[in-house]
C-alpha positions as MATLAB code, in Angstrom:
seq = 'XXXXXXXXXXXXXXXXXXXXXXXXXXXXXXXXXXXXXXXXXXXXXXXXXXXXXXXXXXXXXXXXXXXXXXXXXXXXXXXXXXXXXXXXXXXXXXXXXXXXXXXXXXXXXXXXXXXXXXXXXXXXXXXXXXXXXXXXXXXXXXXXXXXXXXXXXXXXXXXXXXXXXXXXXXXXXXXXXXXXXXXXXXXXXXXXXXXXXXXXXXXXXXXXXXXXXXXXXXXXXXXXXXXXXXXXXXXXXXXXXXXXXXXXXXXXXXXXXXXXXXXXXXXXXXXXXXXXXXXXXXXXXXXXXXXXXXXXXXXXXXXXXXXXXXXXXXXXXXXXXXXXXXXXXXXXXXXXXXXXXXXXXXXXXXXXXXXXXXXXXXXXXXXXXXXXXXXXXXXXXXXXXXXXXXXXXXXXXXXXXXXXXXXXXXXXXXXXXXXXXXXXXXXXXXXXXXXXXXXXXXXXXXXXXXXXXXXXXXXXXXXXXXXXXXXXX';
ca = [
     -94.261   33.912 -301.653;
     -95.707   37.378 -301.228;
     -94.437   39.475 -298.334;
     -97.924   39.756 -296.849;
     -98.341   35.971 -296.873;
     -95.000   35.575 -295.067;
     -96.086   38.172 -292.479;
     -99.414   36.383 -291.976;
     -97.804   32.990 -291.465;
     -95.112   34.298 -289.107;
     -97.497   36.656 -287.340;
     -95.183   39.647 -287.755;
     -95.529   43.032 -289.352;
     -95.131   43.176 -293.132;
     -92.604   45.997 -292.769;
     -90.393   43.675 -290.742;
     -90.588   41.086 -293.519;
     -89.636   43.652 -296.161;
     -86.662   44.869 -294.101;
     -85.261   41.389 -293.540;
     -85.801   40.366 -297.189;
     -83.899   43.482 -298.241;
     -80.945   42.502 -295.990;
     -80.956   38.955 -297.415;
     -80.874   40.276 -300.974;
     -77.892   42.470 -300.046;
     -75.908   39.371 -299.003;
     -76.555   39.076 -295.208;
     -76.691   35.487 -293.905;
     -77.185   36.099 -290.141;
     -78.528   38.877 -287.861;
     -76.123   41.576 -286.846;
     -76.321   42.973 -283.312;
     -74.750   46.152 -282.098;
     -72.864   45.794 -278.822;
     -72.480   48.802 -276.586;
     -69.300   49.429 -274.715;
     -69.410   48.630 -270.992;
     -68.283   51.008 -268.257;
     -66.027   48.221 -266.985;
     -64.194   47.533 -270.266;
     -61.227   49.653 -269.206;
     -60.996   47.782 -265.868;
     -61.459   44.197 -267.070;
     -57.860   43.149 -266.456;
     -57.765   44.626 -262.961;
     -61.116   43.048 -262.027;
     -59.969   39.662 -263.293;
     -56.737   39.942 -261.314;
     -58.504   40.855 -258.070;
     -61.184   38.179 -258.532;
     -58.505   35.526 -259.080;
     -56.872   36.626 -255.811;
     -60.130   35.838 -253.958;
     -61.280   39.406 -253.395;
     -64.993   39.967 -252.909;
     -67.077   42.064 -255.278;
     -67.542   44.689 -252.570;
     -63.799   45.065 -251.943;
     -63.138   45.234 -255.716;
     -65.776   47.913 -256.090;
     -64.258   49.861 -253.195;
     -60.819   49.831 -254.826;
     -62.030   50.787 -258.308;
     -64.282   53.526 -257.010;
     -61.245   55.670 -256.285;
     -60.275   55.871 -259.977;
     -61.349   59.152 -261.647;
     -62.690   57.420 -264.777;
     -64.695   54.786 -262.877;
     -68.461   55.415 -262.964;
     -69.962   51.908 -262.832;
     -72.389   50.771 -260.133;
     -71.804   48.083 -257.555;
     -74.370   45.753 -259.189;
     -72.431   45.937 -262.453;
     -69.233   44.886 -260.639;
     -71.078   41.995 -258.958;
     -72.308   40.674 -262.314;
     -68.829   40.938 -263.857;
     -67.193   39.105 -260.893;
     -69.857   36.403 -261.085;
     -69.034   35.892 -264.791;
     -65.316   35.557 -264.065;
     -65.647   33.014 -261.259;
     -66.590   29.426 -262.105;
     -69.947   28.336 -260.738;
     -70.125   24.810 -259.350;
     -73.684   23.874 -258.352;
     -74.215   22.071 -255.070;
     -74.843   18.403 -255.662;
     -76.107   16.030 -252.976;
     -76.004   12.280 -252.928;
     -79.365   10.587 -252.721;
     -79.358    8.388 -249.619;
     -81.103    5.049 -249.474;
     -82.625    3.832 -246.209;
     -83.305    0.084 -245.957;
     -85.915   -1.095 -243.467;
     -84.715   -0.876 -239.865;
     -81.380    0.628 -240.895;
     -81.627    4.174 -239.505;
     -83.633    6.622 -237.413;
     -83.064   10.375 -237.189;
     -83.767   12.627 -234.196;
     -83.826   16.378 -233.724;
     -85.197   19.184 -231.547;
     -87.005   22.343 -232.612;
     -88.100   25.268 -230.453;
     -91.847   25.955 -230.325;
     -91.832   29.096 -228.156;
     -92.942   30.171 -224.695;
     -96.067   28.646 -223.144;
     -97.761   28.672 -219.752;
     -97.154   25.683 -217.484;
     -99.277   26.204 -214.384;
     -98.348   29.675 -213.167;
     -94.997   30.103 -214.934;
     -93.808   30.612 -218.489;
     -91.547   27.906 -219.912;
     -89.801   27.261 -223.224;
     -91.339   24.340 -225.112;
     -89.156   22.160 -227.354;
     -90.402   19.796 -230.039;
     -88.749   16.360 -230.170;
     -89.086   14.422 -233.431;
     -87.770   10.950 -234.307;
     -88.240    9.611 -237.865;
     -87.708    6.185 -239.426;
     -86.855    7.183 -243.060;
     -87.824    3.885 -244.696;
     -91.407    3.842 -243.373;
     -91.617    7.627 -242.681;
     -93.064    6.777 -239.253;
     -92.605    9.660 -236.794;
     -92.686   10.071 -233.040;
     -93.339   13.590 -231.710;
     -93.377   14.969 -228.187;
     -93.028   18.284 -226.331;
     -90.365   18.655 -223.631;
     -89.132   21.524 -221.493;
     -85.391   20.968 -221.856;
     -82.765   19.074 -223.839;
     -80.997   17.460 -220.894;
     -79.765   13.873 -221.012;
     -82.790   12.341 -219.155;
     -85.268   14.176 -221.400;
     -83.348   13.360 -224.590;
     -82.891    9.679 -223.826;
     -86.398    9.417 -222.393;
     -87.924   10.671 -225.639;
     -85.839    8.250 -227.719;
     -86.840    5.356 -225.461;
     -90.523    6.345 -225.658;
     -90.238    6.408 -229.465;
     -88.573    2.987 -229.557;
     -91.149    1.493 -227.186;
     -94.123    2.956 -229.068;
     -92.845    1.935 -232.506;
     -91.460   -1.399 -231.331;
     -88.337   -0.800 -233.413;
     -84.762   -0.066 -232.347;
     -82.850    1.067 -235.472;
     -79.395   -0.173 -236.368;
     -78.089    3.392 -236.593;
     -79.222    6.564 -234.808;
     -78.483    9.983 -236.338;
     -78.842   12.838 -233.819;
     -77.705   16.413 -234.015;
     -74.511   17.524 -232.274;
     -76.267   18.491 -229.046;
     -74.404   18.172 -225.746;
     -76.686   15.361 -224.551;
     -75.233   13.113 -227.259;
     -71.880   14.512 -228.417;
     -69.440   16.472 -226.270;
     -67.085   19.219 -227.403;
     -64.209   18.383 -229.687;
     -61.101   17.327 -227.768;
     -57.760   16.923 -229.582;
     -59.596   16.726 -232.894;
     -62.066   14.056 -231.665;
     -65.679   14.328 -230.522;
     -66.470   11.971 -227.601;
     -69.974   10.659 -226.935;
     -71.837   11.577 -223.797;
     -71.455    8.591 -221.445;
     -75.161    7.941 -220.773;
     -75.956    8.292 -224.476;
     -73.260    5.759 -225.368;
     -74.552    3.318 -222.715;
     -78.104    3.803 -223.966;
     -77.108    2.954 -227.544;
     -75.193   -0.087 -226.337;
     -78.239   -1.252 -224.348;
     -80.443   -1.223 -227.488;
     -77.638   -2.398 -229.843;
     -77.722    0.896 -231.773;
     -74.746    2.411 -233.559;
     -74.653    6.173 -232.901;
     -73.927    8.201 -236.036;
     -74.217   11.940 -235.339;
     -74.656   14.294 -238.269;
     -71.701   16.369 -239.380;
     -71.579   19.890 -237.886;
     -73.571   22.426 -239.918;
     -74.738   19.706 -242.328;
     -78.530   19.355 -241.980;
     -78.705   17.227 -245.141;
     -77.311   14.307 -243.106;
     -80.702   14.137 -241.376;
     -82.972   15.673 -243.984;
     -85.995   13.516 -243.086;
     -86.214   14.754 -239.496;
     -85.496   18.347 -240.565;
     -88.477   18.172 -242.903;
     -90.599   16.569 -240.183;
     -89.895   19.455 -237.800;
     -91.000   21.965 -240.457;
     -94.149   19.914 -241.057;
     -95.146   20.084 -237.382;
     -94.499   23.824 -237.239;
     -96.657   24.334 -240.321;
     -99.421   22.284 -238.677;
     -99.285   24.452 -235.530;
     -99.021   27.773 -237.379;
    -101.942   30.087 -236.762;
    -103.175   28.212 -233.687;
    -103.431   29.940 -230.327;
    -101.605   27.420 -228.138;
    -100.414   29.252 -225.036;
    -100.830   26.405 -222.513;
     -98.399   23.482 -222.355;
    -101.099   20.805 -222.137;
    -102.889   22.203 -225.208;
     -99.624   22.307 -227.166;
     -98.838   18.697 -226.289;
    -102.324   17.664 -227.350;
    -101.940   19.383 -230.736;
     -98.546   17.722 -231.352;
     -99.967   14.288 -230.497;
    -102.883   14.976 -232.839;
    -100.470   15.709 -235.693;
     -98.486   12.552 -234.944;
    -101.596   10.371 -235.117;
    -102.817   11.977 -238.363;
     -99.396   11.827 -240.045;
     -98.790    8.144 -239.284;
    -102.294    7.108 -240.300;
    -102.452    8.619 -243.801;
    -100.702    7.444 -247.015;
     -97.299    9.061 -247.507;
     -96.760   11.119 -250.653;
     -93.692    9.072 -251.691;
     -94.477    5.493 -250.736;
     -98.249    5.782 -251.111;
     -98.649    3.646 -247.965;
     -99.435    4.492 -244.376;
     -96.420    4.707 -242.048;
     -98.396    2.671 -239.497;
     -98.459   -0.205 -242.002;
     -94.736    0.013 -242.817;
     -93.318    0.409 -239.306;
     -93.518   -3.377 -238.805;
     -90.786   -3.722 -241.455;
     -88.435   -1.636 -239.288;
     -88.514   -4.054 -236.344;
     -85.460   -6.237 -235.791;
     -86.742   -8.417 -232.973;
     -87.696   -8.291 -229.317;
     -86.710   -5.167 -227.420;
     -84.631   -5.428 -224.234;
     -85.779   -4.149 -220.869;
     -86.130   -0.344 -220.627;
     -82.903    1.507 -220.049;
     -82.786    3.156 -216.571;
     -82.923    6.876 -217.295;
     -81.551    8.595 -214.231;
     -78.655   10.579 -212.860;
     -77.279   10.072 -209.373;
     -75.571   12.516 -207.080;
     -74.709   12.744 -203.402;
     -75.738   15.843 -201.460;
     -75.848   16.872 -197.811;
     -79.147   17.659 -196.058;
     -79.329   21.273 -194.895;
     -80.483   22.379 -191.449;
     -83.792   23.484 -192.973;
     -84.529   19.830 -193.922;
     -83.910   20.433 -197.642;
     -81.366   19.341 -200.233;
     -80.234   21.596 -203.050;
     -80.383   19.951 -206.486;
     -79.951   21.934 -209.720;
     -80.734   25.355 -208.227;
     -83.896   24.136 -206.430;
     -84.596   22.885 -202.893;
     -86.433   19.655 -202.012;
     -87.472   18.583 -198.514;
     -86.352   15.355 -196.802;
     -87.192   13.949 -193.328;
     -85.713   16.081 -190.548;
     -83.898   13.121 -188.966;
     -81.433   13.217 -191.919;
     -80.280   16.771 -191.220;
     -76.523   17.060 -191.704;
     -76.256   13.630 -193.349;
     -75.254   12.853 -196.941;
     -77.985   11.213 -199.017;
     -78.164    9.859 -202.573;
     -80.429   11.666 -205.039;
     -81.801   10.051 -208.199;
     -83.016   12.341 -210.987;
     -84.992   11.066 -213.932;
     -87.065   12.922 -216.492;
     -90.033   13.645 -214.191;
     -89.173   12.722 -210.591;
     -86.542   13.278 -207.930;
     -86.070   10.489 -205.385;
     -83.918   10.685 -202.238;
     -82.365    7.521 -200.783;
     -80.738    6.866 -197.418;
     -78.906    3.551 -197.136;
     -80.709    2.230 -200.256;
     -84.112    3.083 -198.755;
     -86.370    5.673 -200.387;
     -87.054    8.502 -197.949;
     -88.530   11.246 -200.173;
     -90.020   11.629 -203.662;
     -90.847   14.877 -205.464;
     -91.847   15.985 -208.944;
     -88.883   17.672 -210.604;
     -89.066   21.452 -210.772;
     -87.886   22.982 -214.069;
     -87.526   26.489 -212.632;
     -84.709   27.990 -210.580;
     -84.680   29.011 -206.924;
     -87.917   27.197 -206.061;
     -88.642   25.304 -202.838;
     -90.656   22.073 -202.904;
     -91.657   21.113 -199.358;
     -93.558   18.190 -197.880;
     -94.678   19.407 -194.432;
     -94.673   15.855 -193.091;
     -90.878   15.903 -193.312;
     -90.728   18.419 -190.447;
     -91.050   17.551 -186.732;
     -94.550   17.565 -185.262;
     -94.228   21.067 -183.806;
     -92.910   22.442 -187.146;
     -95.360   20.944 -189.594;
     -97.647   23.953 -189.628;
     -96.197   27.116 -191.104;
     -96.653   30.435 -189.321;
     -99.036   31.540 -192.053;
    -101.127   28.399 -191.591;
    -101.183   28.828 -187.797;
    -102.325   32.413 -188.249;
    -105.069   31.381 -190.709;
    -106.260   28.608 -188.363;
    -106.537   31.066 -185.457;
    -108.584   33.501 -187.512;
    -110.876   30.700 -188.656;
    -111.286   29.462 -185.051;
    -112.218   32.952 -183.855;
    -114.762   33.466 -186.640;
    -116.348   30.096 -185.952;
    -117.418   31.386 -182.517;
    -119.928   33.793 -184.056;
    -120.475   37.153 -185.736;
    -119.918   39.096 -182.508;
    -116.507   37.468 -182.015;
    -115.573   38.310 -185.613;
    -116.701   41.918 -185.122;
    -114.754   42.157 -181.857;
    -111.639   40.836 -183.633;
    -112.081   43.443 -186.360;
    -112.286   46.232 -183.803;
    -109.368   44.753 -181.893;
    -107.113   44.849 -184.956;
    -107.846   48.528 -185.591;
    -105.692   49.266 -182.586;
    -102.011   50.007 -183.115;
    -100.985   49.552 -179.483;
    -100.143   45.823 -179.523;
     -98.608   43.384 -181.958;
    -101.443   41.836 -183.937;
    -100.034   38.312 -183.843;
    -100.027   38.506 -180.029;
    -103.658   39.648 -180.074;
    -104.623   36.694 -182.287;
    -102.881   34.260 -179.977;
    -104.330   35.741 -176.776;
    -107.866   35.875 -178.191;
    -107.645   32.291 -179.460;
    -106.328   31.143 -176.079;
    -109.250   32.861 -174.306;
    -111.663   31.010 -176.608;
    -110.021   27.671 -175.781;
    -110.316   28.332 -172.045;
    -114.013   29.314 -172.124;
    -117.280   28.153 -173.599;
    -117.702   29.515 -177.186;
    -121.288   30.565 -176.447;
    -120.069   32.547 -173.420;
    -117.354   34.223 -175.521;
    -119.923   35.131 -178.168;
    -122.189   36.784 -175.586;
    -119.251   38.579 -173.999;
    -118.084   39.847 -177.393;
    -121.604   41.065 -178.139;
    -121.568   43.168 -174.968;
    -118.044   44.483 -175.637;
    -118.982   45.432 -179.187;
    -122.132   47.168 -177.950;
    -120.079   49.405 -175.675;
    -117.191   49.612 -178.203;
    -114.829   48.179 -175.604;
    -112.297   46.572 -177.955;
    -109.815   45.427 -175.358;
    -108.898   41.888 -174.311;
    -108.612   42.810 -170.626;
    -112.126   44.240 -170.650;
    -113.357   41.114 -172.462;
    -111.796   38.920 -169.753;
    -113.556   41.042 -167.070;
    -116.881   40.539 -168.839;
    -116.333   36.762 -168.983;
    -115.011   36.329 -165.421;
    -117.693   38.531 -163.796;
    -120.481   37.257 -166.073;
    -121.411   40.755 -167.137;
    -122.741   39.348 -170.402;
    -125.885   38.372 -168.448;
    -126.748   42.046 -167.756;
    -129.031   43.877 -170.167;
    -127.568   46.251 -172.727;
    -128.548   49.860 -172.022;
    -128.165   52.446 -174.718;
    -125.731   55.192 -173.782;
    -127.222   58.632 -173.248;
    -125.600   61.216 -175.440;
    -125.520   64.915 -174.716;
    -127.029   67.244 -177.350;
    -124.588   69.326 -179.293;
    -126.191   72.530 -178.067;
    -125.452   71.498 -174.494;
    -121.846   70.838 -175.351;
    -121.537   74.352 -176.736;
    -122.987   75.902 -173.577;
    -120.666   76.886 -170.742;
    -122.374   74.372 -168.466;
    -120.374   71.107 -168.194;
    -122.475   67.964 -168.457;
    -121.707   64.233 -168.483;
    -122.125   62.659 -171.910;
    -122.759   59.126 -170.563;
    -124.322   58.163 -167.219;
    -121.797   56.745 -164.737;
    -123.994   53.760 -163.953;
    -123.351   52.434 -167.450;
    -119.633   52.179 -166.692;
    -120.480   50.517 -163.398;
    -122.603   47.931 -165.173;
    -119.901   47.383 -167.776;
    -117.143   46.654 -165.241;
    -119.385   45.006 -162.649;
    -119.340   47.781 -160.020;
    -122.167   48.925 -157.772;
    -124.974   51.136 -158.988;
    -123.938   54.728 -158.543;
    -126.459   57.544 -158.317;
    -125.670   60.968 -159.537;
];
């Protein structure tokens, strides 16, 4: 065949064909490649020795770098060490999950959100049934035992299925620290599993493949929430519930069926009564009618001051018992150093705080009328008396007199700029509010600058103000 025909069929240059044909005619039967010498050829034995001893590529490079004839780069050493060491790929066993055999649970942090007026850390709880791929998702504010067990119980109740085996992570609410080579279960978690006839089977430490389904489910929820502006706790919970509904109601990519249709296969029978999720402790009531529980203070009836009471904590509420009778109930506070007070727990004379008493007095004074409010404003501009005493005295004067009379008296006192409680009492007692208001006579400025001394206000005005006799000049 002509050289050009060979080049056309092989889609190569005709010169390449001629060169190779010439080599074949000279007796060559295979291509010959030229190999260049490596910068590490002189150090191969030393590198092999150090690699067999378990040294890292960086430590080998650091030792060889001190040799005068060594000029290789670190990347070249890494490649040579990788060639010398055997490479065993990671191989995982494919796990089978029969119906109702297992459920996996895990937490994932979602970030900081606003709950009312405070910022809290939101945690995502996910529980997955691997056979049906049915998921339960919720948002909680902590990973304590009541929250952890409460979420699992909500998932079991909503799905109607209690699995034979439960695979959680090694969190402290399920598995305690290793003691003498053994990891004990948390007592409430063990009792919870016994109540639902579940065999706890925690994943091995640092082995997420033991619960790969729930790990993937957590990533799926985070991907669903990515890019959304969810800064309020209620909005975040709504978005997580939305994802849960959509995920369980659409065909799964593996089974091709909806998890809502397959979850019935996971059920083993009737569920027992709900497990009581609570912790109990005994505390003493302080003299301020509060008990301290987990860094917060909750009020109880004052008659229990100094007595020990039983406190029950569940996921959402805190209940105080005295001799098996409920005496107080509060919503649990997730913050620290907060005080939750029910004013009805105080005695009758202590139920109103000082701030509330002060606000009620101000409101009572302003209800009298605009003149009373203006008189109070002028009264508080004084720095001679304690303001709380002025509030109390003014409010007491209003209680002892007719509000209409006080309003007229305040109008007269404001007219004459007499912002003094004693003067106001004189106006009320001597009924000076019935007298007409006369405008004060002011002295011109030019008269004040003259050497002649003049009275700026007629004396009879003062007499009328304080109820004296008419005085002529």
